[in-house]
PDB file of N, CA, C and O in Angstrom, chain B, residues numbered from 101:
ATOM      1  N   UNK B 101       0.149 -10.587   5.322  1.00  0.00           N
ATOM      2  CA  UNK B 101      -0.929  -9.653   5.217  1.00  0.00           C
ATOM      3  C   UNK B 101      -1.219  -9.443   3.738  1.00  0.00           C
ATOM      4  O   UNK B 101      -0.302  -9.340   2.923  1.00  0.00           O
ATOM      5  N   UNK B 102      -2.492  -9.381   3.403  1.00  0.00           N
ATOM      6  CA  UNK B 102      -2.861  -9.101   2.020  1.00  0.00           C
ATOM      7  C   UNK B 102      -3.915  -7.996   1.996  1.00  0.00           C
ATOM      8  O   UNK B 102      -4.633  -7.785   2.974  1.00  0.00           O
ATOM      9  N   UNK B 103      -3.996  -7.298   0.872  1.00  0.00           N
ATOM     10  CA  UNK B 103      -4.980  -6.247   0.679  1.00  0.00           C
ATOM     11  C   UNK B 103      -5.135  -5.986  -0.810  1.00  0.00           C
ATOM     12  O   UNK B 103      -4.278  -6.365  -1.608  1.00  0.00           O
ATOM     13  N   UNK B 104      -6.218  -5.345  -1.173  1.00  0.00           N
ATOM     14  CA  UNK B 104      -6.443  -4.932  -2.553  1.00  0.00           C
ATOM     15  C   UNK B 104      -6.309  -3.414  -2.604  1.00  0.00           C
ATOM     16  O   UNK B 104      -6.751  -2.718  -1.690  1.00  0.00           O
ATOM     17  N   UNK B 105      -5.697  -2.898  -3.678  1.00  0.00           N
ATOM     18  CA  UNK B 105      -5.508  -1.453  -3.791  1.00  0.00           C
ATOM     19  C   UNK B 105      -5.430  -1.026  -5.245  1.00  0.00           C
ATOM     20  O   UNK B 105      -5.057  -1.808  -6.119  1.00  0.00           O
ATOM     21  N   UNK B 106      -5.788   0.231  -5.489  1.00  0.00           N
ATOM     22  CA  UNK B 106      -5.570   0.848  -6.802  1.00  0.00           C
ATOM     23  C   UNK B 106      -5.484   2.357  -6.635  1.00  0.00           C
ATOM     24  O   UNK B 106      -5.929   2.914  -5.631  1.00  0.00           O
ATOM     25  N   UNK B 107      -4.904   3.008  -7.638  1.00  0.00           N
ATOM     26  CA  UNK B 107      -4.747   4.466  -7.630  1.00  0.00           C
ATOM     27  C   UNK B 107      -6.072   5.168  -7.845  1.00  0.00           C
ATOM     28  O   UNK B 107      -7.021   4.599  -8.386  1.00  0.00           O
ATOM     29  N   UNK B 108      -6.114   6.389  -7.419  1.00  0.00           N
ATOM     30  CA  UNK B 108      -7.208   7.300  -7.734  1.00  0.00           C
ATOM     31  C   UNK B 108      -6.973   7.843  -9.128  1.00  0.00           C
ATOM     32  O   UNK B 108      -5.850   8.210  -9.473  1.00  0.00           O
ATOM     33  N   UNK B 109      -8.023   7.898  -9.932  1.00  0.00           N
ATOM     34  CA  UNK B 109      -7.957   8.522 -11.253  1.00  0.00           C
ATOM     35  C   UNK B 109      -8.931   9.682 -11.265  1.00  0.00           C
ATOM     36  O   UNK B 109     -10.117   9.509 -10.987  1.00  0.00           O
ATOM     37  N   UNK B 110      -8.431  10.866 -11.587  1.00  0.00           N
ATOM     38  CA  UNK B 110      -9.289  12.052 -11.642  1.00  0.00           C
ATOM     39  C   UNK B 110     -10.300  11.931 -12.768  1.00  0.00           C
ATOM     40  O   UNK B 110     -11.480  12.233 -12.594  1.00  0.00           O
ATOM     41  N   UNK B 111      -9.820  11.481 -13.938  1.00  0.00           N
ATOM     42  CA  UNK B 111     -10.685  11.352 -15.107  1.00  0.00           C
ATOM     43  C   UNK B 111     -10.348  10.044 -15.806  1.00  0.00           C
ATOM     44  O   UNK B 111      -9.356   9.986 -16.532  1.00  0.00           O
ATOM     45  N   UNK B 112     -11.144   8.985 -15.610  1.00  0.00           N
ATOM     46  CA  UNK B 112     -10.813   7.680 -16.182  1.00  0.00           C
ATOM     47  C   UNK B 112     -10.788   7.650 -17.702  1.00  0.00           C
ATOM     48  O   UNK B 112     -10.195   6.742 -18.284  1.00  0.00           O
ATOM     49  N   UNK B 113     -11.420   8.626 -18.361  1.00  0.00           N
ATOM     50  CA  UNK B 113     -11.412   8.645 -19.826  1.00  0.00           C
ATOM     51  C   UNK B 113     -10.170   9.353 -20.372  1.00  0.00           C
ATOM     52  O   UNK B 113      -9.924   9.346 -21.578  1.00  0.00           O
ATOM     53  N   UNK B 114      -9.392   9.964 -19.478  1.00  0.00           N
ATOM     54  CA  UNK B 114      -8.205  10.701 -19.891  1.00  0.00           C
ATOM     55  C   UNK B 114      -6.987   9.783 -19.940  1.00  0.00           C
ATOM     56  O   UNK B 114      -6.945   8.754 -19.266  1.00  0.00           O
ATOM     57  N   UNK B 115      -6.001  10.166 -20.743  1.00  0.00           N
ATOM     58  CA  UNK B 115      -4.751   9.410 -20.782  1.00  0.00           C
ATOM     59  C   UNK B 115      -3.726  10.008 -19.816  1.00  0.00           C
ATOM     60  O   UNK B 115      -2.582   9.556 -19.762  1.00  0.00           O
ATOM     61  N   UNK B 116      -4.138  11.023 -19.056  1.00  0.00           N
ATOM     62  CA  UNK B 116      -3.244  11.634 -18.074  1.00  0.00           C
ATOM     63  C   UNK B 116      -2.887  10.616 -16.995  1.00  0.00           C
ATOM     64  O   UNK B 116      -3.645   9.689 -16.707  1.00  0.00           O
ATOM     65  N   UNK B 117      -1.709  10.819 -16.407  1.00  0.00           N
ATOM     66  CA  UNK B 117      -1.263   9.900 -15.356  1.00  0.00           C
ATOM     67  C   UNK B 117      -2.204   9.926 -14.166  1.00  0.00           C
ATOM     68  O   UNK B 117      -2.845  10.934 -13.871  1.00  0.00           O
ATOM     69  N   UNK B 118      -2.265   8.801 -13.502  1.00  0.00           N
ATOM     70  CA  UNK B 118      -3.040   8.697 -12.266  1.00  0.00           C
ATOM     71  C   UNK B 118      -2.196   9.253 -11.121  1.00  0.00           C
ATOM     72  O   UNK B 118      -1.108   9.781 -11.353  1.00  0.00           O
ATOM     73  N   UNK B 119      -2.678   9.139  -9.917  1.00  0.00           N
ATOM     74  CA  UNK B 119      -1.875   9.477  -8.755  1.00  0.00           C
ATOM     75  C   UNK B 119      -0.758   8.447  -8.611  1.00  0.00           C
ATOM     76  O   UNK B 119      -0.725   7.448  -9.329  1.00  0.00           O
ATOM     77  N   UNK B 120       0.141   8.699  -7.688  1.00  0.00           N
ATOM     78  CA  UNK B 120       1.296   7.830  -7.490  1.00  0.00           C
ATOM     79  C   UNK B 120       0.872   6.381  -7.243  1.00  0.00           C
ATOM     80  O   UNK B 120       0.059   6.121  -6.356  1.00  0.00           O
ATOM     81  N   UNK B 121       1.412   5.438  -8.017  1.00  0.00           N
ATOM     82  CA  UNK B 121       1.002   4.033  -7.886  1.00  0.00           C
ATOM     83  C   UNK B 121       1.775   3.254  -6.820  1.00  0.00           C
ATOM     84  O   UNK B 121       2.161   2.106  -7.042  1.00  0.00           O
ATOM     85  N   UNK B 122       1.997   3.878  -5.670  1.00  0.00           N
ATOM     86  CA  UNK B 122       2.676   3.206  -4.567  1.00  0.00           C
ATOM     87  C   UNK B 122       1.978   3.536  -3.249  1.00  0.00           C
ATOM     88  O   UNK B 122       1.418   4.619  -3.081  1.00  0.00           O
ATOM     89  N   UNK B 123       2.022   2.599  -2.337  1.00  0.00           N
ATOM     90  CA  UNK B 123       1.565   2.789  -0.969  1.00  0.00           C
ATOM     91  C   UNK B 123       2.728   2.394  -0.063  1.00  0.00           C
ATOM     92  O   UNK B 123       3.429   1.416  -0.323  1.00  0.00           O
ATOM     93  N   UNK B 124       2.919   3.160   0.992  1.00  0.00           N
ATOM     94  CA  UNK B 124       3.931   2.804   1.980  1.00  0.00           C
ATOM     95  C   UNK B 124       3.241   2.005   3.085  1.00  0.00           C
ATOM     96  O   UNK B 124       2.261   2.465   3.671  1.00  0.00           O
ATOM     97  N   UNK B 125       3.757   0.806   3.365  1.00  0.00           N
ATOM     98  CA  UNK B 125       3.254  -0.034   4.454  1.00  0.00           C
ATOM     99  C   UNK B 125       4.294   0.029   5.571  1.00  0.00           C
ATOM    100  O   UNK B 125       5.471  -0.266   5.359  1.00  0.00           O
ATOM    101  N   UNK B 126       3.841   0.417   6.763  1.00  0.00           N
ATOM    102  CA  UNK B 126       4.744   0.643   7.893  1.00  0.00           C
ATOM    103  C   UNK B 126       4.384  -0.310   9.032  1.00  0.00           C
ATOM    104  O   UNK B 126       3.215  -0.463   9.386  1.00  0.00           O
ATOM    105  N   UNK B 127       5.416  -0.951   9.601  1.00  0.00           N
ATOM    106  CA  UNK B 127       5.233  -1.824  10.763  1.00  0.00           C
ATOM    107  C   UNK B 127       5.564  -1.012  12.011  1.00  0.00           C
ATOM    108  O   UNK B 127       6.680  -0.513  12.159  1.00  0.00           O
ATOM    109  N   UNK B 128       4.585  -0.883  12.908  1.00  0.00           N
ATOM    110  CA  UNK B 128       4.780  -0.174  14.174  1.00  0.00           C
ATOM    111  C   UNK B 128       4.821  -1.228  15.274  1.00  0.00           C
ATOM    112  O   UNK B 128       3.880  -2.005  15.434  1.00  0.00           O
ATOM    113  N   UNK B 129       5.903  -1.249  16.022  1.00  0.00           N
ATOM    114  CA  UNK B 129       6.071  -2.261  17.064  1.00  0.00           C
ATOM    115  C   UNK B 129       6.856  -3.446  16.520  1.00  0.00           C
ATOM    116  O   UNK B 129       7.607  -3.303  15.555  1.00  0.00           O
ATOM    117  N   UNK B 130       6.688  -4.618  17.133  1.00  0.00           N
ATOM    118  CA  UNK B 130       7.460  -5.790  16.726  1.00  0.00           C
ATOM    119  C   UNK B 130       7.182  -6.197  15.278  1.00  0.00           C
ATOM    120  O   UNK B 130       6.045  -6.141  14.810  1.00  0.00           O
ATOM    121  N   UNK B 131       8.246  -6.608  14.580  1.00  0.00           N
ATOM    122  CA  UNK B 131       8.112  -7.120  13.228  1.00  0.00           C
ATOM    123  C   UNK B 131       8.787  -6.250  12.187  1.00  0.00           C
ATOM    124  O   UNK B 131       9.034  -5.063  12.404  1.00  0.00           O
ATOM    125  N   UNK B 132       9.081  -6.866  11.050  1.00  0.00           N
ATOM    126  CA  UNK B 132       9.704  -6.155   9.931  1.00  0.00           C
ATOM    127  C   UNK B 132       9.193  -6.728   8.611  1.00  0.00           C
ATOM    128  O   UNK B 132       8.658  -7.836   8.553  1.00  0.00           O
ATOM    129  N   UNK B 133       9.374  -5.946   7.568  1.00  0.00           N
ATOM    130  CA  UNK B 133       9.092  -6.385   6.193  1.00  0.00           C
ATOM    131  C   UNK B 133      10.444  -6.451   5.496  1.00  0.00           C
ATOM    132  O   UNK B 133      11.064  -5.414   5.262  1.00  0.00           O
ATOM    133  N   UNK B 134      10.904  -7.630   5.168  1.00  0.00           N
ATOM    134  CA  UNK B 134      12.225  -7.812   4.558  1.00  0.00           C
ATOM    135  C   UNK B 134      13.322  -7.108   5.372  1.00  0.00           C
ATOM    136  O   UNK B 134      14.219  -6.487   4.802  1.00  0.00           O
ATOM    137  N   UNK B 135      13.244  -7.208   6.694  1.00  0.00           N
ATOM    138  CA  UNK B 135      14.256  -6.625   7.571  1.00  0.00           C
ATOM    139  C   UNK B 135      14.104  -5.129   7.810  1.00  0.00           C
ATOM    140  O   UNK B 135      14.917  -4.538   8.521  1.00  0.00           O
ATOM    141  N   UNK B 136      13.090  -4.508   7.237  1.00  0.00           N
ATOM    142  CA  UNK B 136      12.877  -3.060   7.378  1.00  0.00           C
ATOM    143  C   UNK B 136      11.551  -2.789   8.084  1.00  0.00           C
ATOM    144  O   UNK B 136      10.690  -3.666   8.146  1.00  0.00           O
ATOM    145  N   UNK B 137      11.387  -1.588   8.610  1.00  0.00           N
ATOM    146  CA  UNK B 137      10.147  -1.209   9.277  1.00  0.00           C
ATOM    147  C   UNK B 137       9.089  -0.719   8.299  1.00  0.00           C
ATOM    148  O   UNK B 137       7.924  -0.581   8.672  1.00  0.00           O
ATOM    149  N   UNK B 138       9.475  -0.453   7.050  1.00  0.00           N
ATOM    150  CA  UNK B 138       8.491  -0.029   6.055  1.00  0.00           C
ATOM    151  C   UNK B 138       8.885  -0.506   4.668  1.00  0.00           C
ATOM    152  O   UNK B 138      10.048  -0.803   4.394  1.00  0.00           O
ATOM    153  N   UNK B 139       7.875  -0.570   3.794  1.00  0.00           N
ATOM    154  CA  UNK B 139       8.102  -1.004   2.413  1.00  0.00           C
ATOM    155  C   UNK B 139       7.147  -0.244   1.503  1.00  0.00           C
ATOM    156  O   UNK B 139       6.025   0.082   1.891  1.00  0.00           O
ATOM    157  N   UNK B 140       7.610   0.033   0.284  1.00  0.00           N
ATOM    158  CA  UNK B 140       6.749   0.628  -0.739  1.00  0.00           C
ATOM    159  C   UNK B 140       6.160  -0.512  -1.564  1.00  0.00           C
ATOM    160  O   UNK B 140       6.878  -1.411  -2.001  1.00  0.00           O
ATOM    161  N   UNK B 141       4.852  -0.464  -1.770  1.00  0.00           N
ATOM    162  CA  UNK B 141       4.149  -1.510  -2.509  1.00  0.00           C
ATOM    163  C   UNK B 141       3.543  -0.902  -3.768  1.00  0.00           C
ATOM    164  O   UNK B 141       2.810   0.085  -3.695  1.00  0.00           O
ATOM    165  N   UNK B 142       3.849  -1.492  -4.925  1.00  0.00           N
ATOM    166  CA  UNK B 142       3.278  -1.042  -6.199  1.00  0.00           C
ATOM    167  C   UNK B 142       1.810  -1.447  -6.266  1.00  0.00           C
ATOM    168  O   UNK B 142       1.452  -2.578  -5.934  1.00  0.00           O
ATOM    169  N   UNK B 143       0.965  -0.514  -6.698  1.00  0.00           N
ATOM    170  CA  UNK B 143      -0.448  -0.806  -6.834  1.00  0.00           C
ATOM    171  C   UNK B 143      -0.883  -0.543  -8.270  1.00  0.00           C
ATOM    172  O   UNK B 143      -0.116   0.005  -9.061  1.00  0.00           O
ATOM    173  N   UNK B 144      -2.087  -0.923  -8.604  1.00  0.00           N
ATOM    174  CA  UNK B 144      -2.600  -0.788  -9.966  1.00  0.00           C
ATOM    175  C   UNK B 144      -2.877   0.662 -10.323  1.00  0.00           C
ATOM    176  O   UNK B 144      -3.377   1.422  -9.494  1.00  0.00           O
ATOM    177  N   UNK B 145      -2.554   1.051 -11.550  1.00  0.00           N
ATOM    178  CA  UNK B 145      -2.831   2.392 -12.053  1.00  0.00           C
ATOM    179  C   UNK B 145      -4.080   2.418 -12.923  1.00  0.00           C
ATOM    180  O   UNK B 145      -4.443   3.480 -13.430  1.00  0.00           O
ATOM    181  N   UNK B 146      -4.732   1.313 -13.106  1.00  0.00           N
ATOM    182  CA  UNK B 146      -5.784   1.205 -14.116  1.00  0.00           C
ATOM    183  C   UNK B 146      -7.198   1.108 -13.562  1.00  0.00           C
ATOM    184  O   UNK B 146      -8.057   0.482 -14.181  1.00  0.00           O
ATOM    185  N   UNK B 147      -7.454   1.715 -12.412  1.00  0.00           N
ATOM    186  CA  UNK B 147      -8.784   1.691 -11.797  1.00  0.00           C
ATOM    187  C   UNK B 147      -9.288   0.274 -11.553  1.00  0.00           C
ATOM    188  O   UNK B 147     -10.495   0.031 -11.539  1.00  0.00           O
ATOM    189  N   UNK B 148      -8.385  -0.635 -11.366  1.00  0.00           N
ATOM    190  CA  UNK B 148      -8.735  -2.012 -11.043  1.00  0.00           C
ATOM    191  C   UNK B 148      -8.031  -2.368  -9.745  1.00  0.00           C
ATOM    192  O   UNK B 148      -6.831  -2.134  -9.598  1.00  0.00           O
ATOM    193  N   UNK B 149      -8.765  -2.927  -8.816  1.00  0.00           N
ATOM    194  CA  UNK B 149      -8.150  -3.329  -7.561  1.00  0.00           C
ATOM    195  C   UNK B 149      -7.140  -4.446  -7.821  1.00  0.00           C
ATOM    196  O   UNK B 149      -7.453  -5.438  -8.480  1.00  0.00           O
ATOM    197  N   UNK B 150      -5.945  -4.276  -7.303  1.00  0.00           N
ATOM    198  CA  UNK B 150      -4.870  -5.246  -7.482  1.00  0.00           C
ATOM    199  C   UNK B 150      -4.587  -5.913  -6.131  1.00  0.00           C
ATOM    200  O   UNK B 150      -4.408  -5.220  -5.129  1.00  0.00           O
ATOM    201  N   UNK B 151      -4.544  -7.258  -6.093  1.00  0.00           N
ATOM    202  CA  UNK B 151      -4.194  -7.917  -4.837  1.00  0.00           C
ATOM    203  C   UNK B 151      -2.707  -7.713  -4.530  1.00  0.00           C
ATOM    204  O   UNK B 151      -1.859  -7.866  -5.410  1.00  0.00           O
ATOM    205  N   UNK B 152      -2.403  -7.372  -3.295  1.00  0.00           N
ATOM    206  CA  UNK B 152      -1.026  -7.153  -2.846  1.00  0.00           C
ATOM    207  C   UNK B 152      -0.783  -7.992  -1.600  1.00  0.00           C
ATOM    208  O   UNK B 152      -1.697  -8.217  -0.806  1.00  0.00           O
ATOM    209  N   UNK B 153       0.445  -8.452  -1.431  1.00  0.00           N
ATOM    210  CA  UNK B 153       0.807  -9.256  -0.269  1.00  0.00           C
ATOM    211  C   UNK B 153       2.107  -8.730   0.323  1.00  0.00           C
ATOM    212  O   UNK B 153       3.050  -8.421  -0.406  1.00  0.00           O
ATOM    213  N   UNK B 154       2.151  -8.632   1.639  1.00  0.00           N
ATOM    214  CA  UNK B 154       3.355  -8.216   2.356  1.00  0.00           C
ATOM    215  C   UNK B 154       3.562  -9.207   3.500  1.00  0.00           C
ATOM    216  O   UNK B 154       2.641  -9.470   4.273  1.00  0.00           O
ATOM    217  N   UNK B 155       4.758  -9.748   3.604  1.00  0.00           N
ATOM    218  CA  UNK B 155       5.072 -10.668   4.698  1.00  0.00           C
ATOM    219  C   UNK B 155       5.733  -9.893   5.833  1.00  0.00           C
ATOM    220  O   UNK B 155       6.771  -9.259   5.637  1.00  0.00           O
ATOM    221  N   UNK B 156       5.132  -9.944   7.018  1.00  0.00           N
ATOM    222  CA  UNK B 156       5.664  -9.260   8.191  1.00  0.00           C
ATOM    223  C   UNK B 156       6.236 -10.326   9.123  1.00  0.00           C
ATOM    224  O   UNK B 156       5.497 -11.110   9.719  1.00  0.00           O
ATOM    225  N   UNK B 157       7.561 -10.340   9.239  1.00  0.00           N
ATOM    226  CA  UNK B 157       8.239 -11.328  10.087  1.00  0.00           C
ATOM    227  C   UNK B 157       8.345 -10.796  11.513  1.00  0.00           C
ATOM    228  O   UNK B 157       8.602  -9.611  11.722  1.00  0.00           O
ATOM    229  N   UNK B 158       8.145 -11.678  12.491  1.00  0.00           N
ATOM    230  CA  UNK B 158       8.318 -11.319  13.897  1.00  0.00           C
ATOM    231  C   UNK B 158       7.178 -10.508  14.488  1.00  0.00           C
ATOM    232  O   UNK B 158       7.349  -9.892  15.540  1.00  0.00           O
ATOM    233  N   UNK B 159       6.022 -10.493  13.843  1.00  0.00           N
ATOM    234  CA  UNK B 159       4.873  -9.745  14.367  1.00  0.00           C
ATOM    235  C   UNK B 159       4.304 -10.428  15.606  1.00  0.00           C
ATOM    236  O   UNK B 159       4.377 -11.648  15.751  1.00  0.00           O
ATOM    237  N   UNK B 160       3.735  -9.611  16.498  1.00  0.00           N
ATOM    238  CA  UNK B 160       3.080 -10.122  17.693  1.00  0.00           C
ATOM    239  C   UNK B 160       1.715  -9.444  17.811  1.00  0.00           C
ATOM    240  O   UNK B 160       1.309  -8.690  16.926  1.00  0.00           O
ATOM    241  N   UNK B 161       1.019  -9.718  18.905  1.00  0.00           N
ATOM    242  CA  UNK B 161      -0.281  -9.076  19.135  1.00  0.00           C
ATOM    243  C   UNK B 161      -0.134  -7.563  19.309  1.00  0.00           C
ATOM    244  O   UNK B 161      -1.119  -6.837  19.172  1.00  0.00           O
ATOM    245  N   UNK B 162       1.062  -7.075  19.607  1.00  0.00           N
ATOM    246  CA  UNK B 162       1.307  -5.638  19.782  1.00  0.00           C
ATOM    247  C   UNK B 162       1.661  -4.937  18.468  1.00  0.00           C
ATOM    248  O   UNK B 162       1.809  -3.715  18.454  1.00  0.00           O
ATOM    249  N   UNK B 163       1.796  -5.664  17.387  1.00  0.00           N
ATOM    250  CA  UNK B 163       2.165  -5.080  16.098  1.00  0.00           C
ATOM    251  C   UNK B 163       0.982  -4.328  15.491  1.00  0.00           C
ATOM    252  O   UNK B 163      -0.152  -4.806  15.514  1.00  0.00           O
ATOM    253  N   UNK B 164       1.262  -3.164  14.958  1.00  0.00           N
ATOM    254  CA  UNK B 164       0.268  -2.370  14.227  1.00  0.00           C
ATOM    255  C   UNK B 164       0.797  -2.131  12.825  1.00  0.00           C
ATOM    256  O   UNK B 164       2.002  -1.981  12.625  1.00  0.00           O
ATOM    257  N   UNK B 165      -0.102  -2.095  11.860  1.00  0.00           N
ATOM    258  CA  UNK B 165       0.259  -1.830  10.466  1.00  0.00           C
ATOM    259  C   UNK B 165      -0.366  -0.505  10.052  1.00  0.00           C
ATOM    260  O   UNK B 165      -1.551  -0.272  10.289  1.00  0.00           O
ATOM    261  N   UNK B 166       0.429   0.363   9.436  1.00  0.00           N
ATOM    262  CA  UNK B 166      -0.058   1.642   8.928  1.00  0.00           C
ATOM    263  C   UNK B 166       0.104   1.679   7.417  1.00  0.00           C
ATOM    264  O   UNK B 166       1.082   1.162   6.876  1.00  0.00           O
ATOM    265  N   UNK B 167      -0.853   2.289   6.742  1.00  0.00           N
ATOM    266  CA  UNK B 167      -0.766   2.551   5.311  1.00  0.00           C
ATOM    267  C   UNK B 167      -0.588   4.051   5.161  1.00  0.00           C
ATOM    268  O   UNK B 167      -1.335   4.828   5.757  1.00  0.00           O
ATOM    269  N   UNK B 168       0.394   4.466   4.370  1.00  0.00           N
ATOM    270  CA  UNK B 168       0.707   5.887   4.266  1.00  0.00           C
ATOM    271  C   UNK B 168       1.040   6.271   2.825  1.00  0.00           C
ATOM    272  O   UNK B 168       1.393   5.423   2.006  1.00  0.00           O
ATOM    273  N   UNK B 169       0.918   7.562   2.538  1.00  0.00           N
ATOM    274  CA  UNK B 169       1.360   8.090   1.252  1.00  0.00           C
ATOM    275  C   UNK B 169       2.884   8.039   1.194  1.00  0.00           C
ATOM    276  O   UNK B 169       3.554   8.157   2.220  1.00  0.00           O
ATOM    277  N   UNK B 170       3.423   7.864  -0.001  1.00  0.00           N
ATOM    278  CA  UNK B 170       4.870   7.863  -0.184  1.00  0.00           C
ATOM    279  C   UNK B 170       5.392   9.300  -0.113  1.00  0.00           C
ATOM    280  O   UNK B 170       6.461   9.542   0.448  1.00  0.00           O
ATOM    281  N   UNK B 171       4.649  10.249  -0.675  1.00  0.00           N
ATOM    282  CA  UNK B 171       4.975  11.670  -0.598  1.00  0.00           C
ATOM    283  C   UNK B 171       3.668  12.449  -0.698  1.00  0.00           C
ATOM    284  O   UNK B 171       2.656  11.907  -1.142  1.00  0.00           O
ATOM    285  N   UNK B 172       3.683  13.701  -0.293  1.00  0.00           N
ATOM    286  CA  UNK B 172       2.464  14.510  -0.341  1.00  0.00           C
ATOM    287  C   UNK B 172       2.120  14.908  -1.776  1.00  0.00           C
ATOM    288  O   UNK B 172       0.991  14.699  -2.222  1.00  0.00           O
ATOM    289  N   UNK B 173       3.076  15.474  -2.495  1.00  0.00           N
ATOM    290  CA  UNK B 173       2.869  15.835  -3.894  1.00  0.00           C
ATOM    291  C   UNK B 173       4.242  15.954  -4.548  1.00  0.00           C
ATOM    292  O   UNK B 173       5.159  16.555  -3.988  1.00  0.00           O
ATOM    293  N   UNK B 174       4.370  15.371  -5.744  1.00  0.00           N
ATOM    294  CA  UNK B 174       5.661  15.386  -6.438  1.00  0.00           C
ATOM    295  C   UNK B 174       5.425  15.230  -7.930  1.00  0.00           C
ATOM    296  O   UNK B 174       4.670  14.352  -8.348  1.00  0.00           O
ATOM    297  N   UNK B 175       6.055  16.063  -8.732  1.00  0.00           N
ATOM    298  CA  UNK B 175       5.924  16.008 -10.193  1.00  0.00           C
ATOM    299  C   UNK B 175       4.474  16.007 -10.654  1.00  0.00           C
ATOM    300  O   UNK B 175       4.125  15.340 -11.628  1.00  0.00           O
ATOM    301  N   UNK B 176       3.639  16.752  -9.954  1.00  0.00           N
ATOM    302  CA  UNK B 176       2.230  16.829 -10.334  1.00  0.00           C
ATOM    303  C   UNK B 176       1.388  15.655  -9.878  1.00  0.00           C
ATOM    304  O   UNK B 176       0.174  15.650 -10.086  1.00  0.00           O
ATOM    305  N   UNK B 177       2.003  14.662  -9.262  1.00  0.00           N
ATOM    306  CA  UNK B 177       1.252  13.502  -8.768  1.00  0.00           C
ATOM    307  C   UNK B 177       0.974  13.659  -7.282  1.00  0.00           C
ATOM    308  O   UNK B 177       1.789  14.208  -6.541  1.00  0.00           O
ATOM    309  N   UNK B 178      -0.175  13.178  -6.859  1.00  0.00           N
ATOM    310  CA  UNK B 178      -0.497  13.137  -5.439  1.00  0.00           C
ATOM    311  C   UNK B 178      -0.632  11.677  -5.019  1.00  0.00           C
ATOM    312  O   UNK B 178      -0.410  10.777  -5.829  1.00  0.00           O
ATOM    313  N   UNK B 179      -0.986  11.444  -3.787  1.00  0.00           N
ATOM    314  CA  UNK B 179      -1.095  10.078  -3.258  1.00  0.00           C
ATOM    315  C   UNK B 179      -2.491   9.815  -2.742  1.00  0.00           C
ATOM    316  O   UNK B 179      -2.749   9.924  -1.543  1.00  0.00           O
ATOM    317  N   UNK B 180      -3.387   9.472  -3.637  1.00  0.00           N
ATOM    318  CA  UNK B 180      -4.728   9.056  -3.242  1.00  0.00           C
ATOM    319  C   UNK B 180      -4.924   7.666  -3.809  1.00  0.00           C
ATOM    320  O   UNK B 180      -4.539   7.391  -4.945  1.00  0.00           O
ATOM    321  N   UNK B 181      -5.518   6.796  -3.025  1.00  0.00           N
ATOM    322  CA  UNK B 181      -5.725   5.430  -3.486  1.00  0.00           C
ATOM    323  C   UNK B 181      -6.907   4.825  -2.765  1.00  0.00           C
ATOM    324  O   UNK B 181      -7.399   5.341  -1.761  1.00  0.00           O
ATOM    325  N   UNK B 182      -7.335   3.725  -3.311  1.00  0.00           N
ATOM    326  CA  UNK B 182      -8.411   2.939  -2.716  1.00  0.00           C
ATOM    327  C   UNK B 182      -7.774   1.716  -2.067  1.00  0.00           C
ATOM    328  O   UNK B 182      -6.835   1.137  -2.614  1.00  0.00           O
ATOM    329  N   UNK B 183      -8.281   1.324  -0.908  1.00  0.00           N
ATOM    330  CA  UNK B 183      -7.756   0.199  -0.158  1.00  0.00           C
ATOM    331  C   UNK B 183      -8.941  -0.625   0.335  1.00  0.00           C
ATOM    332  O   UNK B 183      -9.901  -0.074   0.872  1.00  0.00           O
ATOM    333  N   UNK B 184      -8.877  -1.936   0.155  1.00  0.00           N
ATOM    334  CA  UNK B 184     -10.007  -2.786   0.546  1.00  0.00           C
ATOM    335  C   UNK B 184      -9.478  -4.174   0.917  1.00  0.00           C
ATOM    336  O   UNK B 184      -8.339  -4.517   0.599  1.00  0.00           O
ATOM    337  N   UNK B 185     -10.298  -4.949   1.578  1.00  0.00           N
ATOM    338  CA  UNK B 185     -10.051  -6.364   1.861  1.00  0.00           C
ATOM    339  C   UNK B 185      -8.724  -6.633   2.585  1.00  0.00           C
ATOM    340  O   UNK B 185      -8.002  -7.568   2.241  1.00  0.00           O
ATOM    341  N   UNK B 186      -8.413  -5.811   3.583  1.00  0.00           N
ATOM    342  CA  UNK B 186      -7.189  -6.037   4.359  1.00  0.00           C
ATOM    343  C   UNK B 186      -7.371  -7.307   5.190  1.00  0.00           C
ATOM    344  O   UNK B 186      -8.348  -7.449   5.926  1.00  0.00           O
ATOM    345  N   UNK B 187      -6.412  -8.226   5.056  1.00  0.00           N
ATOM    346  CA  UNK B 187      -6.478  -9.512   5.752  1.00  0.00           C
ATOM    347  C   UNK B 187      -5.127  -9.815   6.380  1.00  0.00           C
ATOM    348  O   UNK B 187      -4.105  -9.856   5.695  1.00  0.00           O
ATOM    349  N   UNK B 188      -5.134 -10.022   7.672  1.00  0.00           N
ATOM    350  CA  UNK B 188      -3.911 -10.360   8.385  1.00  0.00           C
ATOM    351  C   UNK B 188      -4.075 -11.758   8.975  1.00  0.00           C
ATOM    352  O   UNK B 188      -4.979 -12.005   9.774  1.00  0.00           O
ATOM    353  N   UNK B 189      -3.200 -12.658   8.575  1.00  0.00           N
ATOM    354  CA  UNK B 189      -3.274 -14.048   9.045  1.00  0.00           C
ATOM    355  C   UNK B 189      -1.891 -14.514   9.477  1.00  0.00           C
ATOM    356  O   UNK B 189      -0.883 -14.038   8.954  1.00  0.00           O
ATOM    357  N   UNK B 190      -1.834 -15.444  10.431  1.00  0.00           N
ATOM    358  CA  UNK B 190      -0.537 -15.975  10.838  1.00  0.00           C
ATOM    359  C   UNK B 190       0.107 -16.800   9.716  1.00  0.00           C
ATOM    360  O   UNK B 190      -0.582 -17.439   8.921  1.00  0.00           O
ATOM    361  N   UNK B 191       1.411 -16.769   9.675  1.00  0.00           N
ATOM    362  CA  UNK B 191       2.152 -17.567   8.674  1.00  0.00           C
ATOM    363  C   UNK B 191       1.971 -19.040   8.964  1.00  0.00           C
ATOM    364  O   UNK B 191       1.780 -19.442  10.112  1.00  0.00           O
ATOM    365  N   UNK B 192       2.033 -19.843   7.911  1.00  0.00           N
ATOM    366  CA  UNK B 192       1.898 -21.291   8.066  1.00  0.00           C
ATOM    367  C   UNK B 192       3.219 -21.915   8.378  1.00  0.00           C
ATOM    368  O   UNK B 192       3.303 -23.132   8.543  1.00  0.00           O
TER     369      UNK B 192
END
């Protein structure tokens, strides 16, 4: 599975930190990511969409993928991000 993602920036001209640069990808139903049901994926902090790839082993037609925040709010950071171009294809 591949997708493009980047953090939300409140003020792009500011040097203040962006929101948390991680997305949690969760496998619901059959399949795992590196033997686990979820994985944290690093995304771009620079208002540029970054291509990301996650390999889901053992997926079937019943598998669902969820994208979630890593935490609600922590150290002044929140979890807002942009997500685009989600593509799920069978392994070769």
